[in-house]
C-alpha positions as CSV (number, residue, x, y, z in Angstrom):
1,M,9.0,-21.5,-5.4
2,N,6.9,-22.6,-8.0
3,K,3.9,-22.8,-5.6
4,L,4.9,-19.0,-4.5
5,F,5.0,-17.7,-7.9
6,G,1.6,-19.5,-8.5
7,T,0.1,-18.0,-6.0
8,L,1.6,-14.6,-6.8
9,L,0.5,-14.7,-9.9
10,L,-2.8,-15.3,-9.2
11,I,-3.1,-12.3,-7.1
12,F,-2.2,-9.9,-10.1
13,L,-4.0,-12.1,-12.9
14,T,-7.6,-11.7,-10.6
15,T,-9.7,-9.0,-11.9
16,S,-10.0,-6.4,-8.8
17,L,-13.3,-5.9,-7.6
18,W,-11.6,-2.8,-4.8
19,A,-14.1,-4.5,-2.5
20,A,-11.8,-3.3,0.4
21,K,-12.9,-0.4,2.4
22,V,-10.3,2.1,3.2
23,D,-10.3,4.2,6.3
24,T,-8.6,7.3,7.7
25,A,-8.4,6.7,11.3
26,L,-7.8,9.5,14.0
27,T,-5.8,7.7,16.8
28,Y,-4.6,9.1,20.1
29,S,-1.0,8.7,21.5
30,P,-1.6,9.4,25.4
31,S,2.4,9.3,25.9
32,M,2.9,12.3,23.0
33,K,-0.9,14.0,24.2
34,K,-1.9,14.2,20.0
35,N,-3.8,12.9,17.7
36,I,-2.1,11.0,14.8
37,K,-3.6,9.9,11.5
38,A,-3.5,6.2,10.0
39,V,-4.8,4.5,7.1
40,V,-6.6,1.4,7.8
41,V,-7.6,-1.3,4.7
42,L,-10.8,-3.3,5.8
43,P,-10.8,-6.5,3.2
44,D,-14.1,-7.8,1.6
45,G,-16.2,-9.7,4.2
46,Y,-15.2,-7.6,7.2
47,E,-18.7,-7.3,8.2
48,G,-19.4,-10.8,7.9
49,Q,-16.0,-12.6,9.7
50,S,-15.8,-12.2,13.2
51,H,-11.8,-11.6,13.6
52,F,-9.0,-10.5,11.0
53,P,-5.3,-11.0,11.6
54,V,-3.6,-7.4,11.3
55,V,-0.4,-6.1,9.4
56,Y,1.1,-2.9,10.6
57,L,2.8,-0.8,8.0
58,L,5.8,1.7,8.5
59,H,6.6,3.7,6.1
60,G,10.3,5.3,5.2
61,H,11.9,8.7,5.6
62,G,10.4,12.1,4.6
63,G,7.0,9.9,4.4
64,S,3.6,10.0,5.7
65,Y,0.4,7.4,6.7
66,N,-1.1,7.4,3.6
67,D,2.2,6.8,1.3
68,Y,1.3,2.8,0.9
69,I,-2.1,3.9,-0.4
70,K,-1.3,6.2,-2.4
71,N,2.1,4.5,-4.2
72,I,0.8,1.0,-4.2
73,P,-2.9,1.0,-4.3
74,A,-2.8,-2.6,-5.1
75,I,-2.1,-3.6,-1.6
76,K,-6.4,-3.3,-1.1
77,D,-6.5,-6.4,-3.5
78,V,-3.8,-8.0,-1.5
79,A,-5.9,-7.3,1.8
80,D,-8.8,-9.0,0.1
81,Q,-7.4,-11.9,-1.0
82,F,-5.5,-12.9,2.2
83,H,-8.5,-11.7,4.8
84,M,-6.1,-9.3,6.1
85,I,-6.7,-5.8,7.8
86,L,-4.0,-3.3,6.8
87,V,-2.6,-0.8,9.2
88,C,-0.7,2.4,7.6
89,A,0.8,4.0,10.6
90,D,2.6,7.7,10.9
91,G,5.8,7.6,12.2
92,N,6.0,11.6,11.4
93,V,8.8,11.9,8.8
94,S,12.0,11.2,10.9
95,S,11.4,9.4,14.0
96,W,13.0,6.2,13.2
97,Y,10.3,4.7,15.3
98,L,12.3,5.4,18.4
99,D,11.5,7.2,21.9
100,S,13.9,9.7,21.5
101,P,16.5,10.4,24.2
102,E,16.9,13.7,23.0
103,D,13.6,14.9,22.6
104,S,10.7,13.6,25.2
105,G,7.8,14.9,22.7
106,W,9.0,12.0,20.4
107,K,7.8,8.6,21.3
108,Y,7.4,6.4,18.4
109,E,8.2,3.5,19.4
110,T,5.7,3.5,22.3
111,Y,2.7,4.9,20.4
112,V,3.5,2.1,17.7
113,S,4.2,-1.2,19.3
114,S,1.5,0.0,22.3
115,E,-1.1,2.7,21.8
116,L,-1.8,2.4,18.1
117,V,-2.0,-1.2,18.7
118,S,-4.5,-1.1,21.6
119,W,-6.1,1.7,19.7
120,I,-6.9,-0.9,16.4
121,D,-7.9,-3.4,19.1
122,Q,-10.4,-1.6,20.5
123,H,-11.7,0.0,17.0
124,Y,-11.5,-2.9,15.1
125,K,-12.3,-6.6,14.6
126,T,-8.9,-7.7,15.0
127,I,-7.1,-10.9,16.5
128,A,-6.0,-9.3,19.1
129,S,-2.5,-11.4,20.4
130,R,1.0,-11.9,18.3
131,K,-0.6,-14.8,16.6
132,G,-2.7,-12.5,14.8
133,R,-0.2,-9.2,14.4
134,A,2.7,-8.8,12.1
135,I,4.6,-5.5,11.2
136,T,6.9,-4.8,8.2
137,G,8.0,-1.2,6.5
138,L,10.8,0.0,4.2
139,S,13.6,2.1,4.5
140,M,13.2,4.1,8.0
141,G,10.1,1.8,8.3
142,G,11.9,-1.4,7.6
143,H,14.4,-0.6,10.8
144,G,11.4,0.5,12.6
145,A,9.5,-2.6,11.8
146,L,12.3,-5.0,13.0
147,S,13.2,-3.1,15.8
148,L,9.9,-2.5,17.2
149,A,9.2,-6.4,17.1
150,I,12.4,-7.4,18.7
151,K,12.1,-5.3,21.5
152,H,8.3,-6.5,21.7
153,Q,8.0,-9.9,20.4
154,D,4.8,-10.0,23.2
155,V,3.2,-8.0,20.7
156,F,4.1,-9.1,17.1
157,G,4.5,-12.6,16.3
158,A,6.0,-11.8,12.6
159,A,8.0,-9.2,11.0
160,G,9.4,-7.8,8.0
161,S,11.6,-5.3,6.2
162,M,12.0,-4.2,2.7
163,S,15.1,-1.8,2.0
164,G,15.5,-1.1,5.7
165,G,18.6,0.6,7.3
166,L,18.9,-2.0,10.0
167,D,22.4,-0.5,11.0
168,L,22.3,3.5,11.8
169,R,25.8,3.8,12.5
170,P,27.1,4.0,8.9
171,F,25.5,7.0,8.7
172,P,26.0,9.6,11.2
173,D,25.2,12.3,8.9
174,N,21.7,11.2,7.3
175,W,18.2,11.2,7.6
176,N,18.1,13.1,11.0
177,I,19.1,10.3,13.0
178,S,21.5,12.4,15.2
179,K,18.1,14.8,15.8
180,R,16.6,11.8,17.6
181,L,19.5,10.1,19.1
182,G,22.1,12.9,19.5
183,T,25.4,12.5,17.6
184,Y,27.1,9.6,16.9
185,A,30.4,11.3,18.2
186,Q,28.5,11.7,21.4
187,Y,26.4,9.0,22.0
188,P,27.9,6.0,20.1
189,E,26.2,3.5,22.6
190,R,22.6,4.8,21.4
191,W,23.5,4.5,17.7
192,T,24.5,0.4,19.3
193,A,21.8,-0.1,21.0
194,N,19.4,1.6,18.6
195,S,20.8,-0.3,15.5
196,V,18.4,-3.9,14.4
197,T,21.9,-5.2,13.5
198,E,22.9,-5.4,17.1
199,M,19.5,-6.4,18.6
200,L,20.1,-10.3,18.1
201,P,20.6,-11.0,21.7
202,L,17.3,-9.5,22.8
203,L,16.0,-12.2,20.0
204,S,14.5,-15.5,20.9
205,K,15.4,-18.3,18.4
206,H,12.1,-19.2,17.5
207,Q,9.9,-16.4,18.8
208,L,9.5,-14.3,15.2
209,S,8.8,-15.4,12.2
210,L,11.3,-12.7,10.1
211,I,11.3,-11.7,6.6
212,I,14.2,-9.5,4.7
213,D,14.0,-8.0,1.3
214,C,16.6,-5.6,-0.2
215,G,17.8,-4.9,-3.6
216,K,21.0,-5.8,-4.7
217,D,21.4,-2.1,-5.9
218,D,20.5,-0.7,-2.8
219,F,22.7,1.5,-0.6
220,F,21.4,-0.5,2.4
221,Y,22.0,-3.7,1.1
222,Q,25.8,-4.3,3.0
223,V,23.7,-3.7,6.3
224,N,21.1,-6.0,5.2
225,L,23.2,-8.7,4.3
226,K,25.4,-7.9,7.3
227,F,22.1,-9.1,9.5
228,H,21.4,-11.8,7.4
229,E,24.7,-13.8,7.9
230,K,24.2,-12.9,11.8
231,L,21.2,-14.5,11.9
232,L,22.5,-17.6,10.1
233,Y,25.4,-17.5,12.4
234,N,23.0,-17.5,15.2
235,N,20.7,-19.8,13.5
236,I,17.9,-18.3,13.8
237,P,15.2,-19.1,11.0
238,H,14.3,-16.6,8.6
239,D,13.5,-15.5,4.7
240,F,15.8,-13.5,2.7
241,I,15.3,-12.0,-0.5
242,I,17.6,-10.5,-3.0
243,R,16.7,-9.0,-6.6
244,P,17.9,-6.6,-8.5
245,G,16.5,-3.5,-8.0
246,S,17.2,-0.1,-6.0
247,H,15.5,1.8,-3.2
248,N,12.3,3.2,-4.8
249,W,8.7,2.3,-5.2
250,D,8.8,0.2,-7.9
251,Y,11.0,-2.3,-5.8
252,W,8.8,-1.8,-2.9
253,S,5.9,-2.4,-5.2
254,N,6.9,-5.9,-5.7
255,A,8.2,-6.3,-2.5
256,I,5.5,-6.3,-0.3
257,T,3.1,-8.6,-2.1
258,Y,6.2,-11.4,-1.0
259,Q,5.9,-9.9,2.6
260,L,2.2,-10.3,2.8
261,L,2.1,-13.5,0.9
262,Y,4.7,-14.7,4.3
263,F,2.3,-13.0,6.5
264,H,-0.9,-14.9,5.7
265,K,1.2,-18.0,5.8
266,F,2.3,-17.3,9.4
267,F,-1.4,-16.2,10.3
268,Q,-2.6,-19.5,9.0
269,S,-0.2,-21.5,10.9
């Protein structure tokens, strides 16, 4: 823990040169037949080094692709520190990063896990394999990150969640989930199949490196704790972090640094 704290302290105390470059990329989704924006943070030294690992960041409900760079501009420093590319994807305001069975125009699982990854690999100097890819997100994006990584373990080697809505079923009337899946009363099997807490049968024991973070006062705390306990019961290695805090940018500004440090260590290994 002292080593981790020292590394984090170094990040925040190092004088920022703001050397990272921030692109707004216009990507294309063949499945949805539309252009979708993404923020791409390129670390200092990008022009000189051959290839870089990539971390995909997913926003929460009501958010957009530029949430992270607006609310946590210090992620540019962390990209420099760890020599990684950050891709802030757009999941529309309420996609839950699903391919919706209710509306064929919402295919955000396909977009993020396949189309966006392919686009980024084609346009930037990436390590184009699961060994060089991680994904994380906050709230709706935490659910999306773990869901996509578990379903696509050939694409992502590490995954994280910050305050993630990891079980959809306790919230049948919230956050437009019913618009993506149909109502819980009518389609309970869809809600179960799309809840991260029920995806463990898809998860190979040592296939994904996992980090889960949630504040003790968060309304998603209990579903995160439930998922952690299921991982323990099934002997699936993971990091689980609980700290004081709730569902807000103050918490996520702290949590993101732990997540990126975790992925940096994964990439080095």
